[in-house]
C-alpha positions in Angstrom: 38.4 -114.0 -42.4 37.5 -110.4 -43.7 38.0 -108.5 -46.7 40.4 -105.9 -45.2 43.0 -109.0 -44.4 42.6 -110.3 -48.0 43.2 -106.9 -49.4 46.3 -106.2 -47.4 47.7 -109.8 -48.2 47.1 -109.3 -52.1 48.3 -105.7 -51.8 51.7 -107.1 -50.3 52.1 -109.5 -53.2 51.2 -112.8 -51.4 49.4 -115.7 -52.9 45.6 -116.0 -51.8 44.4 -119.5 -50.9 41.2 -121.2 -52.0 39.1 -120.1 -49.0 40.2 -116.4 -49.5 39.3 -116.4 -53.1 36.1 -118.2 -52.5 35.1 -115.7 -49.8 35.9 -112.7 -52.3 33.9 -114.3 -55.1 31.0 -115.2 -52.9 31.0 -111.5 -51.6 31.0 -110.0 -54.8 27.9 -112.1 -55.8 25.8 -111.8 -52.6 26.7 -108.1 -52.3 28.4 -108.4 -48.8 31.6 -106.8 -50.3 31.1 -103.2 -51.3 32.2 -102.0 -54.7 35.0 -99.9 -53.3 36.7 -103.1 -51.9 36.1 -105.1 -55.0 37.6 -102.2 -56.8 40.8 -102.1 -54.4 41.1 -105.9 -55.1 41.2 -105.5 -58.9 43.9 -102.9 -58.5 45.9 -105.0 -56.0 45.6 -107.9 -58.8 46.6 -105.5 -61.6 49.6 -104.4 -59.9 50.6 -107.7 -58.0 49.5 -110.1 -60.5 48.6 -113.7 -59.6 50.4 -117.1 -59.6 49.2 -119.7 -61.9 47.6 -121.8 -59.1 46.0 -118.6 -57.9 44.6 -117.7 -61.2 43.2 -121.4 -61.8 41.6 -121.3 -58.5 40.1 -117.8 -58.9 38.6 -118.7 -62.3 37.1 -122.0 -61.0 35.5 -120.1 -58.1 34.1 -117.6 -60.8 32.9 -120.3 -62.9 30.9 -121.9 -59.9 29.5 -118.6 -58.8 26.3 -119.3 -60.9 24.9 -122.1 -63.2 27.2 -124.9 -64.5 25.9 -126.5 -67.6 26.5 -130.2 -68.2 26.2 -132.1 -71.6 26.9 -135.6 -70.3 23.5 -136.7 -71.2 24.1 -136.3 -74.9 26.7 -139.1 -74.5 28.9 -137.4 -77.1 31.9 -135.2 -77.2 31.4 -131.5 -76.9 33.7 -128.8 -78.0 33.6 -124.9 -77.5 35.7 -122.1 -79.2 36.5 -118.7 -78.0 38.0 -115.8 -79.9 39.6 -112.9 -78.0 37.9 -110.6 -80.6 39.0 -109.0 -83.8 37.8 -107.3 -86.9 36.1 -109.2 -89.8 36.2 -112.2 -87.7 33.2 -114.4 -88.9 34.9 -117.7 -88.2 32.3 -119.1 -85.9 29.7 -119.2 -88.9 32.2 -121.1 -90.8 33.8 -123.3 -88.0 30.9 -124.4 -86.2 29.1 -126.0 -89.2 32.1 -127.6 -90.2 32.8 -129.3 -86.8 29.1 -130.2 -86.4 29.0 -131.8 -89.8 31.6 -134.2 -88.6 29.3 -135.4 -85.6 30.9 -133.3 -82.8 28.6 -131.4 -80.7 29.2 -127.6 -80.5 27.1 -125.7 -77.9 28.4 -122.3 -78.9 27.4 -119.4 -76.8 28.5 -115.9 -78.4 28.5 -112.3 -77.6 27.4 -109.0 -79.1 30.0 -106.6 -80.5 31.1 -103.5 -78.4 33.7 -101.1 -79.5 35.9 -101.9 -82.5 35.3 -105.8 -82.3 32.3 -107.4 -83.9 30.0 -109.8 -82.2 28.7 -113.3 -83.7 25.2 -112.7 -82.4 24.9 -109.3 -84.3 25.9 -111.1 -87.4 23.4 -113.8 -87.1 20.7 -111.2 -86.1 21.2 -109.8 -89.7 19.5 -113.1 -90.9 15.7 -112.4 -90.7 13.9 -114.6 -87.9 17.3 -116.0 -86.5 16.6 -116.5 -82.8 19.6 -116.3 -80.3 17.6 -116.3 -77.1 16.3 -119.9 -76.7 15.3 -122.1 -73.8 17.5 -124.9 -72.4 15.1 -127.3 -73.6 15.1 -126.0 -77.2 19.0 -126.0 -76.9 19.1 -129.6 -76.0 16.8 -130.6 -78.8 18.9 -128.5 -81.4 22.2 -130.2 -80.0 20.6 -133.7 -80.4 19.2 -133.1 -83.8 21.8 -130.7 -85.6 24.8 -131.1 -83.2 25.2 -127.5 -83.0 23.5 -124.2 -81.9 24.8 -120.7 -81.7 23.0 -118.6 -79.0 23.4 -115.5 -76.9 24.9 -115.6 -73.5 22.1 -115.9 -71.0 21.0 -117.2 -67.7 23.2 -117.1 -64.6 26.5 -118.1 -65.9 29.5 -116.8 -64.1 27.8 -113.8 -62.5 30.8 -112.9 -60.5 32.6 -112.2 -64.0 29.7 -109.8 -64.9 30.1 -107.8 -61.7 34.0 -107.8 -62.0 34.1 -106.9 -65.6 31.8 -103.9 -65.1 34.1 -102.6 -62.4 37.3 -103.3 -64.4 35.9 -101.2 -67.2 35.8 -98.1 -64.9 38.8 -98.7 -62.9 41.4 -98.8 -65.6 42.1 -102.5 -64.8 40.9 -104.2 -68.0 44.4 -105.0 -69.3 45.5 -107.5 -66.4 46.5 -110.9 -67.8 45.0 -112.9 -64.8 41.9 -110.8 -64.9 41.5 -111.2 -68.6 42.3 -114.9 -68.6 39.8 -115.6 -65.5 37.1 -113.5 -67.2 37.2 -115.6 -70.5 37.9 -119.0 -68.9 35.2 -118.8 -66.1 32.4 -118.5 -68.7 34.0 -121.3 -70.7 34.2 -123.7 -67.9 30.7 -122.7 -66.8 29.4 -123.7 -70.4 30.5 -127.3 -69.7 32.1 -128.5 -72.9 34.7 -131.3 -72.7 37.2 -129.5 -74.8 37.9 -125.8 -75.5 39.7 -124.2 -78.2 41.0 -120.6 -77.8 41.7 -118.3 -80.8 43.9 -115.7 -79.3 44.3 -112.8 -81.7 47.5 -110.6 -81.9 48.1 -107.4 -83.9 46.7 -104.0 -84.3 43.1 -105.0 -84.1 43.5 -107.4 -81.0 43.1 -107.2 -77.3 46.7 -108.2 -77.1 48.7 -106.4 -79.7 52.3 -107.9 -79.3 52.8 -111.5 -79.9 54.7 -112.3 -76.5 51.5 -110.9 -74.7 49.2 -113.1 -76.7 51.3 -116.2 -76.0 51.3 -115.6 -72.3 47.6 -115.1 -72.3 47.1 -118.2 -74.4 49.3 -120.2 -72.0 47.7 -119.0 -68.9 44.2 -119.9 -70.3 45.3 -123.3 -71.5 46.7 -124.1 -68.1 43.4 -122.9 -66.3 41.4 -125.2 -68.8 43.6 -128.2 -68.1 43.6 -127.5 -64.4 39.9 -127.7 -64.5 40.0 -131.0 -66.3 39.2 -129.8 -69.9 41.0 -130.7 -72.8 42.3 -127.2 -73.8 44.5 -125.8 -76.6 45.0 -122.4 -78.3 45.9 -121.1 -81.7 47.6 -117.5 -82.1 46.2 -115.9 -85.0 47.1 -112.8 -87.0 44.8 -109.7 -86.4 47.1 -107.2 -87.7 45.0 -107.0 -90.9 41.2 -107.6 -91.0 40.1 -111.2 -91.7 38.7 -111.4 -95.0 37.3 -108.4 -96.9 34.0 -107.9 -95.1 33.5 -106.0 -91.9 29.9 -105.4 -90.7 27.1 -107.7 -90.0 25.1 -108.6 -93.2 28.5 -108.2 -95.2 30.3 -110.9 -93.0 27.3 -113.4 -93.2 27.4 -113.0 -97.0 31.2 -113.6 -96.9 30.8 -116.6 -94.6 28.3 -118.1 -97.0 30.9 -117.3 -99.9 33.6 -119.2 -97.9 31.3 -122.2 -97.2 30.9 -122.6 -100.8 34.6 -122.9 -101.2 35.2 -119.3 -102.8 35.9 -117.2 -99.8 39.1 -115.1 -99.1 42.1 -117.3 -98.7 43.0 -116.0 -95.2 39.5 -116.5 -93.8 39.4 -119.8 -95.3 42.8 -120.9 -93.9 42.1 -119.7 -90.4 38.6 -121.2 -90.4 40.0 -124.5 -91.5 42.8 -124.3 -88.8 40.3 -123.5 -86.1 38.0 -126.4 -87.1 41.0 -128.7 -87.1 41.9 -127.6 -83.6 38.4 -128.3 -82.4 38.1 -131.6 -84.0 41.5 -132.8 -82.8 40.6 -132.0 -79.2 37.3 -133.8 -79.6 39.4 -137.0 -80.4 39.0 -136.9 -84.3 42.9 -137.5 -84.8 46.0 -135.2 -85.2 45.7 -131.5 -86.1 46.8 -132.4 -89.6 44.4 -135.1 -90.1 41.6 -133.1 -88.8 42.5 -130.3 -91.1 41.9 -132.6 -94.1 38.5 -133.7 -92.7 37.6 -130.1 -92.3 38.6 -129.2 -95.8 36.7 -132.0 -97.2 33.4 -130.8 -95.3 33.9 -127.2 -96.5 34.4 -128.0 -100.2 31.8 -130.8 -100.6 29.1 -128.5 -99.3 28.3 -130.4 -96.1 29.3 -127.6 -93.9 27.0 -125.1 -95.8 24.2 -127.6 -95.5 24.9 -127.7 -91.7 24.6 -123.9 -91.4 21.3 -124.1 -93.1 20.2 -126.6 -90.6 21.3 -124.6 -87.6 19.7 -121.4 -89.1 16.3 -123.2 -89.7 16.4 -124.9 -86.3 16.7 -121.3 -84.7 13.9 -119.9 -86.8 16.1 -118.2 -89.5 15.0 -117.7 -93.0 17.4 -119.8 -95.0 16.6 -118.2 -98.3 19.1 -115.5 -97.3 21.8 -118.0 -97.1 20.7 -119.6 -100.4 20.5 -116.2 -102.2 22.7 -113.6 -100.2 21.7 -110.8 -102.6 18.5 -110.7 -100.5 20.4 -109.0 -97.6 19.7 -105.3 -97.6 22.8 -103.2 -97.4 22.6 -99.5 -96.0 21.9 -97.1 -98.9 24.6 -94.5 -98.6 27.9 -95.7 -100.2 31.3 -94.1 -100.3 34.5 -95.4 -101.9 37.9 -94.6 -100.4 40.5 -94.0 -103.0 44.3 -94.6 -103.1 46.1 -91.2 -102.8 49.1 -92.6 -104.7 50.6 -95.4 -106.6 52.3 -98.3 -105.0 51.7 -101.5 -102.7 48.9 -101.5 -100.2 51.6 -102.0 -97.4 49.1 -102.0 -94.4 45.5 -101.7 -93.2 45.3 -100.6 -89.7 42.8 -103.1 -88.2 41.8 -101.0 -85.2 41.0 -98.1 -87.5 38.8 -100.4 -89.6 36.9 -101.6 -86.6 36.2 -98.0 -85.3 35.4 -96.8 -88.7 32.8 -99.6 -89.1 31.4 -98.7 -85.7 31.0 -95.1 -86.9 29.2 -96.3 -90.0 26.6 -98.0 -87.7 27.8 -101.7 -87.7 29.1 -101.6 -84.1 28.4 -100.2 -80.6 30.1 -97.4 -78.5 27.7 -98.3 -75.6 25.9 -101.4 -74.9 22.5 -99.8 -75.7 23.4 -98.5 -79.0 21.4 -100.0 -82.0 23.0 -101.8 -84.8 22.5 -101.2 -88.5 22.8 -104.7 -90.0 23.6 -103.4 -93.4 26.3 -101.0 -92.5 30.0 -101.8 -92.6 33.2 -101.9 -94.9 33.9 -104.0 -97.8 37.6 -104.0 -98.5 38.2 -104.1 -102.3 41.9 -104.4 -102.0 44.1 -106.5 -99.5 47.7 -106.0 -98.1 50.3 -106.8 -100.8 48.0 -105.6 -103.8 49.4 -103.0 -106.2 47.3 -99.9 -106.6 47.2 -96.9 -108.8 46.4 -93.4 -107.6 42.6 -93.3 -107.5 42.0 -96.9 -107.2 39.2 -97.8 -104.8 40.6 -99.3 -101.4 37.3 -99.8 -99.6 33.6 -99.2 -99.9 31.6 -97.9 -96.9 27.9 -98.7 -96.4 25.9 -96.4 -94.0 22.8 -94.3 -93.6 24.1 -90.8 -94.2 27.0 -88.8 -95.6 28.1 -87.6 -92.2 28.5 -91.1 -91.0 30.8 -91.7 -94.1 32.9 -88.7 -93.6 33.4 -89.5 -89.8 34.5 -93.0 -90.8 36.8 -91.8 -93.5 38.6 -89.8 -90.9 39.2 -92.8 -88.8 40.1 -95.4 -91.6 43.9 -95.7 -92.2 46.0 -97.5 -94.6 49.5 -97.1 -96.0 50.8 -97.3 -99.5 54.4 -98.0 -100.0 56.8 -98.4 -103.0 58.0 -101.8 -101.6 55.8 -104.9 -101.6 55.2 -106.0 -97.9 56.3 -109.6 -96.6 53.9 -112.5 -96.7 51.4 -112.7 -94.0 51.6 -115.5 -91.3 48.1 -116.5 -90.3 48.7 -119.1 -87.6 51.6 -117.8 -85.5 51.7 -120.5 -82.8 49.7 -123.6 -81.6 49.7 -124.2 -77.8 48.6 -127.2 -76.0 48.4 -129.6 -78.9 
């Protein structure tokens, strides 16, 4: 067996078997396959695709290319959640405490933001003292005590994916369904949870902008998870409008706390409760509808907020910032974006919000860029609201006027004489 023959077979549209895929993945990790052949394989997959069986085997091989975590010794159900990325998506800060408050263990590894999408780890880093890099021993103690921890991706998990993702980024092969699905699911399988809920976003601020593409991606990932013996399901959720009002790290923590007090934005609350219900149902707590009511009870009786405080305290964070969110320091320069005319706010372009937030300092263009925890956007109106000329639509927070002006050029919204139709937040359930 050699890489040339494997490349030729895939270039001609034939299905690769387990031995060939294993050879390719091992060669990526040990360095025996050069970058130019790996890149050629990525391009062949991009154009020829992969069969469901091929994608499942490829994902499993990538998952097994490094450490495989195992939580069986906890003797409890474990459930993980993954979002394909969005703007204003602070649901992890709400969902994990809800689920953990009902006794389900959530070993949650999250990422940092890059480009227009925010990262949960950056949001948590806005809480003084919060440690997202912890040892496995510490992680075990937190899961036993608090049933949850939210930590940064670390260790030797799915190293093949790290190599392939870096090359996909520079070879124009990022937007390939089997490559996207295998990248996401290889890490989820390596993390070892019994059950996996996928939050697949769709709309102007999502990885997959059209509903059909989002459904295909969700079904592919659910099939991969089930083939690997994991109880897996997906929700297709709307990302055509930012989720909630806050975009930016400290701002989003403040809004998550507000939501855990039962007074958060309606869209954020409903999506969070739906995700929590999905996780609880996969963990064996009952039907989706029953679990929605369980989640709702824990949100509104304060149990979930107390659990977030436990998680924060366990990871070294200063819980006084959760108890009094006004302690968060927001960036000093502020600019309000005003409506140019009278009418209904018909659309807020989610991608433009994410890019504007990045220009304000709340996100990264490159991995090495530093985050300004107090920067971001607070939406003052939402889609469907009637506005007069001169009414403030949003408030920018940043360090300088030049940042605000650059973000203002990026930020896009539409005013219309007609009121827009209502928003559907949960577009489809897959795998339940």
